[in-house]
C-alpha positions in Angstrom: 161.8 67.8 85.6 161.8 71.4 86.9 163.2 74.7 86.0 164.2 77.9 87.8 160.6 79.0 87.5 159.1 76.0 89.1 161.7 74.3 91.4 161.0 76.0 94.7 157.3 75.8 94.4 157.4 72.1 93.5 159.7 71.3 96.4 157.5 73.1 98.8 154.4 71.3 97.5 156.1 67.9 97.9 157.2 68.8 101.4 153.8 70.1 102.4 152.1 66.9 101.4 154.8 64.5 102.6 155.7 63.6 99.0 152.1 62.2 98.6 153.1 59.0 100.3 156.2 58.4 98.2 159.6 57.6 99.8 161.4 60.9 99.6 164.6 59.1 98.6 162.9 57.8 95.5 161.8 61.2 94.2 164.3 62.9 91.9 164.0 66.5 90.7 166.1 67.3 87.6 166.4 71.0 86.7 166.7 72.0 83.1 168.6 75.1 82.1 167.0 78.0 80.2 167.9 79.2 76.7 168.0 82.6 75.2 164.6 84.0 74.0 164.2 85.5 70.5 162.1 88.5 69.6 161.8 88.4 65.8 162.4 86.3 62.6 165.9 87.6 62.4 166.6 85.8 65.8 167.3 89.0 67.6 167.7 88.4 71.4 164.8 89.4 73.5 165.9 91.5 76.4 164.7 91.6 80.0 166.4 95.0 80.4 169.1 96.9 78.6 171.8 94.5 79.8 170.0 91.1 80.3 169.0 88.6 77.7 165.6 87.1 78.4 165.5 83.3 78.8 162.9 80.6 78.7 162.9 76.8 79.4 164.1 74.6 76.5 161.1 72.3 76.5 160.2 69.0 78.0 162.5 67.1 75.6 165.3 68.0 77.9 164.2 65.2 80.2 166.2 62.7 78.2 169.4 64.7 78.4 169.0 65.2 82.1 168.2 61.6 82.9 171.3 60.6 80.9 173.8 63.2 82.1 172.8 62.9 85.8 173.3 59.1 85.6 169.8 58.6 87.1 168.7 56.1 84.6 171.9 54.2 84.7 171.5 53.9 88.5 167.9 52.7 88.1 169.0 50.1 85.6 171.6 48.8 88.1 168.9 48.6 90.7 166.8 46.3 88.4 164.5 48.8 86.8 163.6 47.7 83.2 160.9 50.1 82.0 160.4 53.8 82.0 157.0 55.5 82.1 157.1 59.1 80.6 154.2 61.5 80.9 154.0 65.2 80.4 150.8 67.1 81.0 148.1 67.6 83.6 146.1 64.7 82.2 144.3 63.0 85.1 144.1 59.5 83.5 147.8 58.6 82.8 147.8 56.0 85.5 144.6 54.3 84.3 146.3 52.6 81.3 150.0 52.3 82.0 149.9 48.8 83.3 148.1 47.6 80.1 150.6 49.6 78.0 153.5 48.0 79.9 152.0 44.5 79.2 151.7 45.3 75.5 155.3 46.6 75.4 156.8 43.6 77.1 154.8 41.1 75.0 155.9 42.7 71.7 159.4 43.7 73.0 159.1 47.3 71.8 161.6 50.0 72.5 159.0 52.8 72.7 155.2 52.5 73.0 153.3 55.7 72.4 149.9 55.9 74.2 147.2 57.2 71.9 143.5 58.0 72.0 140.9 58.2 69.2 141.2 61.6 67.4 138.7 63.3 65.1 140.1 64.7 61.8 141.7 68.1 62.2 141.4 68.0 66.0 144.0 70.2 67.6 146.1 67.3 69.0 149.1 65.7 67.4 148.6 62.6 65.3 150.7 59.4 65.4 151.8 58.4 61.9 154.4 56.3 60.1 156.6 58.4 57.8 158.2 56.6 54.8 161.1 58.3 53.1 161.9 57.9 49.5 165.2 56.2 50.4 163.4 53.4 52.2 163.7 54.7 55.8 160.6 54.6 57.9 159.7 56.2 61.2 156.7 56.1 63.6 156.4 59.4 65.4 154.0 62.2 66.5 153.2 64.8 63.9 151.9 68.1 65.3 148.3 68.9 64.2 149.3 72.1 62.4 151.8 70.1 60.3 149.7 67.0 59.7 147.2 68.4 57.2 149.8 70.1 54.9 152.0 67.1 55.1 149.2 64.8 53.9 148.2 67.1 51.1 151.8 67.4 49.9 152.0 63.6 50.0 149.1 63.2 47.7 146.1 62.8 50.1 143.9 65.4 48.4 141.3 65.5 51.2 144.0 65.7 53.9 143.1 64.5 57.4 139.6 62.9 57.2 137.5 60.7 59.4 137.2 57.0 58.7 134.1 54.9 58.9 134.3 54.7 62.7 134.1 58.5 62.9 137.8 59.0 63.7 140.9 59.9 61.9 143.2 57.1 60.8 145.9 59.0 62.8 145.4 58.4 66.5 146.0 61.3 69.0 149.2 61.5 70.9 148.7 62.3 74.6 152.4 62.7 75.6 152.6 59.4 77.4 155.2 56.7 76.6 156.5 53.4 77.9 160.1 52.7 77.1 162.5 49.7 77.5 165.2 51.1 79.7 168.0 48.9 78.4 167.2 50.0 74.8 166.9 53.7 76.0 170.3 53.6 77.5 171.8 52.2 74.3 170.2 55.0 72.3 171.1 57.9 74.5 174.6 56.5 74.7 174.9 57.5 71.0 173.1 60.8 71.2 173.8 62.0 74.8 170.0 62.5 75.0 169.9 65.4 72.5 166.5 65.9 70.9 165.8 67.8 67.6 164.9 71.4 68.2 162.2 73.5 66.7 160.7 77.0 67.0 157.0 77.8 67.2 156.5 81.6 67.1 153.3 83.5 67.1 153.5 86.4 64.6 152.0 89.9 65.0 150.8 90.1 61.4 150.9 88.5 58.0 154.5 89.8 57.3 155.7 87.0 59.7 158.6 89.0 60.9 157.8 90.2 64.5 156.6 87.9 67.3 153.7 88.6 69.5 155.9 87.5 72.4 159.4 86.3 72.8 160.0 82.6 71.8 162.8 80.2 71.9 164.3 77.0 70.5 162.6 74.1 72.2 162.4 70.3 72.1 159.7 67.8 72.8 159.9 64.6 74.9 158.0 62.5 72.3 160.5 63.4 69.6 162.9 60.9 71.2 161.5 58.4 68.7 163.3 60.2 65.9 166.6 59.1 67.5 165.7 55.4 68.1 168.3 53.2 66.3 167.3 51.0 63.4 166.1 47.6 64.5 164.3 48.9 67.6 160.5 48.8 67.4 158.4 52.0 68.0 154.7 51.2 68.5 151.5 52.8 69.6 148.6 51.5 71.7 145.2 53.2 71.3 142.9 53.3 74.2 139.2 54.3 74.2 138.4 58.0 74.7 137.2 57.4 78.3 140.8 56.3 79.1 142.3 59.1 77.1 143.1 62.8 77.4 141.4 65.0 79.9 144.0 67.6 81.0 143.4 70.3 83.6 145.0 73.3 81.9 142.4 76.0 81.5 140.8 78.4 84.0 137.0 78.4 84.4 136.5 81.5 82.3 138.5 80.0 79.4 136.7 76.7 79.8 133.3 78.4 79.6 134.4 80.1 76.3 135.5 76.8 74.9 132.2 75.1 76.1 130.2 77.7 74.2 132.0 76.6 71.0 131.3 72.9 71.8 135.1 72.4 72.4 136.4 70.3 75.3 137.0 72.7 78.1 140.0 70.9 79.7 139.2 72.5 83.1 139.4 71.2 86.7 135.7 70.2 86.5 136.0 68.2 83.2 139.2 66.5 84.5 137.5 65.5 87.8 134.4 64.1 86.0 136.7 62.1 83.7 138.0 60.2 86.7 134.5 59.2 87.8 133.5 58.3 84.3 136.6 56.1 83.9 135.7 54.0 86.9 132.0 53.9 86.0 132.8 52.8 82.5 135.2 50.1 83.8 132.2 48.8 85.8 130.0 48.8 82.7 132.7 47.1 80.6 132.9 44.4 83.3 129.1 43.8 83.0 127.6 45.9 85.8 124.5 48.1 85.3 125.7 51.7 85.7 123.5 54.6 84.7 124.9 56.8 81.8 126.1 60.3 82.3 124.3 63.5 81.3 125.6 67.0 80.5 125.5 69.6 83.3 126.8 73.2 83.2 128.7 74.7 86.1 129.4 78.5 85.7 129.4 78.2 82.0 131.5 75.0 81.7 129.6 72.0 80.4 130.7 68.6 81.7 129.5 65.1 81.6 128.2 64.1 85.0 127.2 60.5 85.9 127.7 58.3 88.9 130.8 59.4 90.9 132.8 56.2 91.1 136.3 56.1 92.6 138.4 52.9 92.9 141.6 53.4 94.9 144.7 51.7 93.4 144.6 49.3 96.4 141.3 48.0 95.1 141.6 48.1 91.4 144.9 49.3 89.9 143.8 48.0 86.5 140.8 46.4 84.7 142.0 42.8 85.3 142.1 43.4 89.0 138.6 44.9 89.0 137.2 41.9 87.1 138.6 39.6 89.8 136.9 41.6 92.6 133.4 41.4 90.9 132.2 37.8 91.3 128.8 38.5 89.6 129.2 41.9 87.9 125.7 41.6 86.3 124.3 41.8 89.9 126.0 45.2 90.6 123.9 48.3 90.0 124.8 52.0 90.4 122.2 54.8 89.8 122.9 58.1 88.1 123.0 60.1 91.3 125.2 57.7 93.2 128.6 58.0 94.7 130.7 54.8 95.2 134.1 54.9 96.7 136.1 51.7 97.3 139.6 51.2 98.8 141.4 48.1 100.0 143.1 45.2 98.5 140.9 42.4 99.9 137.4 43.5 98.8 135.1 41.2 96.8 131.6 42.0 95.7 128.8 39.6 94.6 125.6 41.5 94.6 125.2 45.2 95.3 122.8 48.0 94.5 123.7 51.6 95.2 121.3 54.5 95.0 122.9 57.2 97.1 126.4 57.2 98.6 128.4 54.1 99.7 132.0 54.2 101.0 134.0 51.0 101.5 137.3 51.4 103.3 139.3 48.2 104.0 142.7 48.6 105.7 145.7 46.5 104.8 145.3 43.1 106.5 141.5 43.4 106.6 139.0 41.6 104.4 135.4 42.5 103.2 133.1 40.3 101.2 129.8 41.8 100.0 127.4 38.9 99.3 124.3 41.2 99.1 123.9 44.8 99.9 121.3 47.5 98.9 122.0 51.1 99.7 119.4 53.9 99.4 120.1 57.3 101.0 120.2 61.0 100.1 123.8 60.7 98.9 126.2 63.4 97.8 125.8 65.9 95.0 127.5 68.7 93.2 126.0 72.2 93.8 126.9 75.0 91.4 128.4 78.1 92.9 126.5 81.4 92.5 128.5 84.6 92.1 128.7 85.3 95.9 129.8 81.7 96.7 132.4 81.7 93.9 133.9 85.0 95.2 134.3 83.5 98.7 135.3 80.0 97.8 138.9 78.6 98.2 140.8 78.1 95.0 140.2 74.3 94.6 136.5 74.9 94.8 136.4 78.1 92.7 138.2 76.6 89.7 135.6 73.8 89.6 132.5 76.0 89.8 130.7 73.8 92.2 131.0 72.4 95.7 130.4 68.9 97.0 127.4 68.6 99.3 127.4 65.5 101.5 123.8 64.8 102.6 123.9 61.2 103.7 126.2 58.2 103.2 126.7 54.6 104.2 130.3 54.0 105.3 131.7 50.5 105.9 135.2 50.4 107.4 137.2 47.3 108.1 140.4 47.5 110.1 143.5 45.2 109.9 142.8 41.7 111.2 139.1 41.8 110.6 137.1 39.6 108.1 133.6 40.9 107.5 130.8 39.5 105.3 127.8 41.6 104.4 124.7 39.6 103.5 121.1 40.9 103.1 122.2 44.2 104.5 123.7 42.7 107.7 127.3 42.3 108.8 128.8 39.1 110.1 132.3 38.7 111.4 134.3 35.7 110.3 137.1 35.0 112.8 140.6 35.7 111.6 142.0 35.6 115.2 140.8 34.8 118.7 138.7 37.8 119.5 135.9 39.3 121.5 133.1 41.6 120.4 132.3 44.8 122.4 129.6 47.3 121.8 130.1 50.9 121.0 128.1 53.4 123.1 126.3 54.5 119.9 124.7 51.1 119.5 121.0 51.2 119.7 120.7 47.6 120.7 121.4 47.0 124.3 121.9 43.2 124.2 125.5 42.1 123.6 125.6 39.8 120.6 127.6 36.7 120.3 130.7 36.8 118.0 128.8 35.2 115.1 125.6 37.3 115.5 124.4 39.3 112.6 123.5 43.0 113.1 121.7 45.5 110.9 124.1 47.9 109.2 121.8 50.9 109.6 121.5 50.7 113.3 124.8 49.6 114.8 128.5 50.2 115.1 130.5 47.1 115.8 134.0 47.2 117.3 135.9 43.9 117.1 138.9 43.8 119.4 141.4 40.9 119.9 141.8 39.5 123.4 144.8 41.2 125.1 146.0 41.5 128.7 145.9 45.2 128.5 145.2 47.9 126.0 143.5 47.6 122.6 146.2 45.6 120.9 144.6 45.7 117.5 142.3 47.3 115.0 138.5 47.5 114.8 135.7 47.1 112.2 133.4 50.1 112.1 130.1 49.7 110.2 127.9 52.7 110.3 
């Protein structure tokens, strides 16, 4: 969903990056209208100039109205789509848990499943609660953090929002992510036309609570859709551990440093990036691998948790179940604290592997890689803090992080389509998937041409495997460097 303020920039970004690999025809931009802005508690219009009323977007809750009024969801349903995944924020981890959430939703036949994360009492994030009315009605919904405490006290909870024995509030944190049953959604918005309850959240200039610090407007929130769900439909929530939770990228580095100084999560580009690495590292630990723990580091005033930089592409492990299937003996997988591990490719299996440095595994579609035993020890990659001069000259993606990536040394194993490679005791062997020949790259140190089943040391040789053809290459290659 876009607005007049964002539409042109978002379209340009999508075009510049070829829609990030998506089919352009499957990307739909829906533009919300703006509403009049208000300047004080008497609802006086805020003016852009003497003749123009200032306007602001109506809030992300408009997505339900737009999906309904445009017929987009009706078209998706006719095409066989049965579930909707809503997310609203710059949280980097939304796609780490949606498959598990979908499974829970389908198993329990819920209409709406709110994704939640552990939340400490009085933390500035909305809490998910069940509200019971005196007339017997009940509703599961998000309650904004500034409303939760007074609501609890008014309901007889003298201490308000407090931590339980596990160190967290009984009310899990809402992270603006939901899975919905599309058939049930269509039935609900057919009655409401997608309208969501409005609210206003002004910031006042003083205790008189009459004038606003800046113009505000009526708005609505995506997650308040649950307040319109018909009786009989189930609204549930699924809580994931913190390492699969909420790490948005929404603060600049100066604001992030100020928050870090107060021991508050900075929610910067650096903390969001490290959260991705920690997610995959923790997935390895959960599976049984030995992965070194993270430690705090500070980059230009922003303190973040830095551990092994582990990245699993969706082709390798789109979910934890897929990861477990790829690790045949997870207890034999070790990753040191200073390591970088990057894995992509559907047909990758790992038995025994030790990484102390940088290892990159890239397997193309149609290729296959099996690591029986591999030990990597090299200088690796590291994050280097920017000094004032470097920060002033850095491009924006680097400057907002406060560090740059220094690539000292790496081991890269690439497997192309049609190749089947086994790594054992640090050596590569090709298992034939087609009639082929082996030719040596000029960079090979060994002069003798090996037989197709020969084993060659990974650190000293580049192997190209080419199928027999009458002319031209006719196929891919396996590059081990």
